[in-house]
Backbone bond lengths (Angstrom), bond angles and torsions (degrees), N, CA, C in turn:
res aa  C-N    CA-C-N  psi(-1)  N-CA   C-N-CA  omega(-1)  CA-C   N-CA-C  phi
1 X - - - 1.437 - - 1.529 111.20 -
2 X 1.324 116.41 -33.61 1.457 119.57 -179.80 1.518 111.90 -65.06
3 X 1.319 116.21 -25.50 1.460 119.77 -177.92 1.532 111.26 -67.91
4 X 1.326 118.09 -21.86 1.457 121.48 179.68 1.524 113.36 -85.69
5 X 1.318 118.24 -0.34 1.465 120.94 -179.56 1.529 112.22 -64.15
6 X 1.324 117.77 -23.65 1.464 119.40 179.07 1.530 111.41 -68.86
7 X 1.336 117.37 -15.32 1.460 121.33 177.49 1.535 113.02 -79.45
8 X 1.316 117.23 -19.91 1.468 121.05 -174.99 1.531 111.84 -57.78
9 X 1.337 120.71 -49.63 1.478 118.73 -179.93 1.539 112.68 -60.25
10 X 1.324 117.06 -39.30 1.462 119.83 179.64 1.525 110.93 -65.24
11 X 1.308 117.78 -40.46 1.465 121.59 179.45 1.528 110.13 -66.36
12 X 1.329 117.39 -42.21 1.470 121.01 179.78 1.524 110.24 -63.05
13 X 1.328 117.67 -45.16 1.464 121.19 179.89 1.523 110.38 -64.83
14 X 1.315 117.91 -40.53 1.467 121.50 179.68 1.524 111.27 -64.28
15 X 1.307 117.49 -44.51 1.468 120.90 179.50 1.524 110.40 -65.53
16 X 1.323 117.68 -40.73 1.465 121.02 178.10 1.530 110.64 -63.54
17 X 1.341 117.14 -41.89 1.460 120.41 178.81 1.521 111.12 -64.85
18 X 1.328 117.15 -40.41 1.461 120.61 177.99 1.523 111.01 -63.24
19 X 1.312 117.24 -41.10 1.465 120.76 179.21 1.524 110.66 -65.84
20 X 1.328 117.63 -41.95 1.468 121.61 -179.64 1.525 110.62 -64.83
21 X 1.331 117.55 -44.58 1.465 120.84 -179.78 1.527 110.62 -64.50
22 X 1.316 117.72 -40.77 1.462 119.38 179.04 1.528 111.12 -66.34
23 X 1.316 118.44 -33.35 1.468 122.07 178.19 1.525 110.78 -70.98
24 X 1.322 117.73 -44.36 1.465 122.07 -177.97 1.529 110.62 -70.45
25 X 1.313 117.83 -36.06 1.452 121.17 -174.96 1.512 114.95 -90.57
26 X 1.301 118.61 12.07 1.460 119.53 -177.51 1.523 111.13 -69.58
27 X 1.320 116.57 156.89 1.468 122.52 -179.09 1.523 110.54 -71.36
28 X 1.343 113.98 158.62 1.453 119.37 173.65 1.509 114.91 96.22
29 X 1.319 118.37 -0.89 1.466 119.42 179.79 1.516 109.34 -99.60
30 X 1.323 117.02 111.49 1.450 121.61 176.93 1.517 113.65 70.36
31 X 1.299 117.13 29.89 1.459 120.77 -178.24 1.520 109.99 -72.87
32 X 1.345 116.24 134.99 1.457 122.00 -179.35 1.527 107.86 -106.68
33 X 1.330 115.33 140.42 1.454 121.04 178.78 1.529 109.49 -60.28
34 X 1.322 117.08 142.18 1.469 121.71 -177.22 1.524 111.47 -59.89
35 X 1.322 117.73 -41.88 1.463 121.08 -179.22 1.527 111.15 -63.84
36 X 1.328 116.08 -39.88 1.468 120.43 178.29 1.527 109.75 -65.64
37 X 1.314 117.06 -40.92 1.459 120.44 179.97 1.527 110.96 -64.74
38 X 1.342 117.31 -40.94 1.466 120.99 178.75 1.527 110.21 -64.96
39 X 1.315 117.03 -39.81 1.465 121.02 178.84 1.531 110.81 -63.93
40 X 1.327 117.06 -43.68 1.466 120.80 178.23 1.521 111.38 -62.70
41 X 1.333 116.43 -41.11 1.462 120.56 179.09 1.524 110.60 -63.88
42 X 1.316 116.97 -42.47 1.457 120.77 178.64 1.518 112.04 -61.20
43 X 1.330 117.06 -42.53 1.464 120.92 178.09 1.527 110.79 -63.79
44 X 1.306 116.82 -41.99 1.465 120.45 -178.79 1.527 111.24 -66.05
45 X 1.338 117.30 -38.62 1.457 120.26 -179.80 1.525 112.06 -72.95
46 X 1.324 117.38 -29.21 1.457 121.30 -178.97 1.528 112.19 -82.55
47 X 1.292 117.66 -14.21 1.462 122.15 -176.46 1.529 110.23 -66.27
48 X 1.349 115.78 138.72 1.465 121.20 176.71 1.523 109.49 -72.89
49 X 1.324 114.63 142.15 1.457 119.60 177.94 1.524 109.63 -78.56
50 X 1.315 117.86 151.83 1.470 120.32 176.31 1.531 110.52 -60.59
51 X 1.338 116.57 154.94 1.463 121.48 -175.64 1.521 112.25 -62.55
52 X 1.309 118.29 -29.33 1.458 121.03 -176.51 1.514 113.96 -82.42
53 X 1.314 118.27 0.56 1.454 120.86 -177.20 1.519 110.07 -72.15
54 X 1.301 116.52 133.79 1.460 122.18 -179.32 1.526 109.41 -79.10
55 X 1.319 116.79 125.20 1.459 121.25 -178.49 1.516 112.14 -113.83
56 X 1.319 117.92 14.81 1.460 120.55 179.42 1.515 109.63 -87.14
57 X 1.307 114.96 161.98 1.464 119.74 179.76 1.528 109.48 -71.00
58 X 1.300 115.60 154.50 1.461 120.52 178.34 1.522 109.12 -66.67
59 X 1.328 117.52 147.86 1.461 119.09 179.48 1.521 111.08 -62.50
60 X 1.319 115.68 149.89 1.464 120.70 -179.39 1.520 109.58 -61.97
61 X 1.280 115.39 140.24 1.461 121.27 -178.04 1.520 110.20 -75.38
62 X 1.312 116.04 137.82 1.453 120.88 178.47 1.521 108.31 -72.50
63 X 1.323 117.17 119.40 1.459 121.59 -176.29 1.522 111.57 -95.22
64 X 1.327 117.19 19.88 1.453 121.00 -177.51 1.528 110.33 -63.10
65 X 1.313 115.78 139.78 1.458 120.93 179.36 1.515 111.21 -95.14
66 X 1.334 116.53 -8.31 1.452 119.81 -178.39 1.516 112.67 88.33
67 X 1.336 117.68 2.60 1.457 121.47 179.31 1.523 107.84 -98.11
68 X 1.322 116.60 126.91 1.453 120.70 179.22 1.522 109.44 -76.19
69 X 1.324 116.63 129.52 1.456 121.59 179.53 1.517 107.50 -118.51
70 X 1.320 116.18 122.45 1.461 120.05 179.20 1.518 109.24 -78.35
71 X 1.336 116.28 146.88 1.469 118.21 176.58 1.522 109.54 -66.16
72 X 1.309 115.13 144.93 1.461 118.43 -178.93 1.525 109.60 -70.11
73 X 1.303 115.98 152.05 1.455 121.39 178.75 1.514 109.45 -97.05
74 X 1.323 116.44 36.32 1.454 122.96 -176.59 1.523 113.90 -72.90
75 X 1.320 118.01 -7.44 1.455 118.79 -179.18 1.526 111.79 -69.25
76 X 1.340 118.12 -21.68 1.455 121.16 -179.37 1.523 111.53 -87.81
77 X 1.335 117.95 -18.84 1.461 120.48 -178.19 1.516 109.62 -114.54
78 X 1.302 117.47 148.47 1.457 122.01 177.26 1.513 109.29 -92.63
79 X 1.314 116.53 176.92 1.460 120.31 -176.15 1.525 112.97 -68.79
80 X 1.358 118.16 -23.59 1.453 118.71 -179.46 1.529 112.18 -89.47
81 X 1.313 117.29 5.27 1.460 120.93 174.97 1.515 114.66 92.97
82 X 1.324 117.67 -5.24 1.467 119.11 178.87 1.524 109.44 -87.39
83 X 1.312 115.12 154.59 1.466 119.02 -179.32 1.523 110.33 -91.14
84 X 1.307 114.71 142.59 1.458 120.23 176.91 1.525 110.06 -81.92
85 X 1.264 115.96 150.92 1.472 120.07 175.52 1.512 109.21 -80.06
86 X 1.316 115.88 135.94 1.466 119.38 -178.91 1.490 111.98 -93.03
């Protein structure tokens, strides 16, 4: 049983942290009325963006798998499997 005494400081710190987080995160601190929040959101969405804001689509994502693929040597063969004369 004495070997578990090293756990006591960790348990005390964990319980203290849990109590502090529950105290800080409790409801009722700085709560904004729903109507006021909706009004603020509406104003923010209606606001014009600055002229320098980029409105183009994001560049296409590179879908490379990292595997090197050699070009096919199909230029020497035709679709029916016969070779062309060079």
